[in-house]
Steps between C-alpha positions, in 0.01 A plus 500: 500500500385787726212442739175671405264579786140412401239775511213485748251420225715207387505365855124535519454310173735229623292470818184475287652218296622309805160520674313399188692175486233388750212354293208742485685787671454852355752740651402781261148543632478853639447515877533122525707350780746347254543834324579671831741218587682546165543872565628435852755248374615733221536796737696298757728355234558844348599629844751218539644571155535865599679411822739263321568768237577752778726247672688441175596869497646470850728211404750725323639831626441689175121480551464444876302747712634669812454221758644229278765734360626539856515119526714485187718779640552312827632204299719679245618812684699513820283760674181493292316824431691811604315669788428869534773687680508832685756771438782591735755774539574795725319812617667810639364621832581828672495590867705560810829317547459205734143421397450129433278363225404149620455189289149482357447875477233550237493757221210558263495634145234749391301221330495283814785258419691431823863419576670381818859548618710184511768607747541744785666830406623771736556848357861608547449820301179675403416240237541127446396232252258236628469168309138409430299223336154535352228346717312385191619344176486605138653737250278773649735512801793625289558864590712760323786683666389819672146381570358604836390255768329579830548338840194300600572557871694816599840462671614779731783701350450357151341676201171343396613494136770283344647504150582198283877495448663534154499123436119489532288219639541228238471129418125479555321273254155351437425129509612330181238501224376175346654589162842561655486183710387297199793634300750402771357148524517450124853638494600258779357206301642605164838612636593266788784602736844453348733602779550862398381550143367835381143380551584406860601859578180633345289255706685591821443871438129452432460305825560828690169675584438792267736391222307433179766483225874439489775466241848348515815619316790255546858636500389864475731601786779264396588133519303304758239777549124507461301822477133480590249779442144500627183705521204520736202571274256524790679800654442864412838488328602164352869580548611358838659713773840411653342329805284287270809410297676398823216265593527318166880488520486340845230252397690377194838501677362235734412274204744563215819302430785630714728533198285763330530872570154655488412864437134591553433843350201709405427565132532858377152628423462679166149654496338494156283806437233446238347779287179390331229661288197280566164456329260505676663692783252414775614430855401133478701440182802683644479282810484186283808610301693572819408159642622326183830691499561424866430132431738506201784636711423252777519212249792609287731724701820338621857621561668572169191408297372715213143625516371449147307789343279252312389349831424846636277577201331160536429559869332832420300349215351217708378735773123484540331783310806612302418583138817676388815650645822677411802403710713814519753362748689279517569495126719188492602197704606602851848357561645429844853443618602217732308536825252755364133413461186678384248626751173681439571875491152629427301615196468845351176523300523722193 
């Protein structure tokens, strides 16, 4: 039968009874020494019960808190919690031919995020691409193509401004959240390695920093092939860029069976635009509806999976403050072809 933790008052009454086993003792006399002693014993015992109850939650990864969750991760997962990672890529600099940009040259974004060059580059023409890494970590370091960076220390003959090249500065990610780490640990326990099963490929993909979800389609490209699609929900766009795809491909290639031919590809985003007449139409209720719809797509979108209209209506209905609504669009289940998946396309309020 399950253990029932006694209440503080029960512990106090137990202490009373134990003390009063002494002939003539009255532990219930207010302000008496024995009464104080009973309360002290009950309080100390209650504290111990509380500590043991807390410890019991740390014994299993589905309830463990951060410190103990990391302990579980160090046992079950090869590299434990995924660390934060800074973005990398190239920036285009302009200047006089022959000017050298040394290793460690620093560039700063308008919001203060800094990047440093990783190799020496000498301009042969009036422009060149300099490889850079972010000097800090996190998804905040990802930078769109065309963004402007400024030299921290001027270099003679070189423009003070640089431009992020068309590939962007990508692959930056935040430290893995507890919920994501907990999910990976439970998946590792429930689906142990099997030498190249579908679940193995999903686990390998999710070991790469930034990758939050992945799906496997065996034989999609022909006999002996495996197609893997993934998303990075922490990024501005969950659909991975080609450099991010290459990182996952290289990581899994080093672990997969040599007989398999692996294709790591990005899903095709299909934005779903919602049109809703909402009652009441206050800003707070609209924000609650948007949060529920974003959560629905995060939970249920997958390559080739249908977004059910009944689930869309349910998500709107459970939003805090919603009293009534008319869903104008979509009007039916949203179907997706192989490789396509729903993404949040915004809401038009009617």
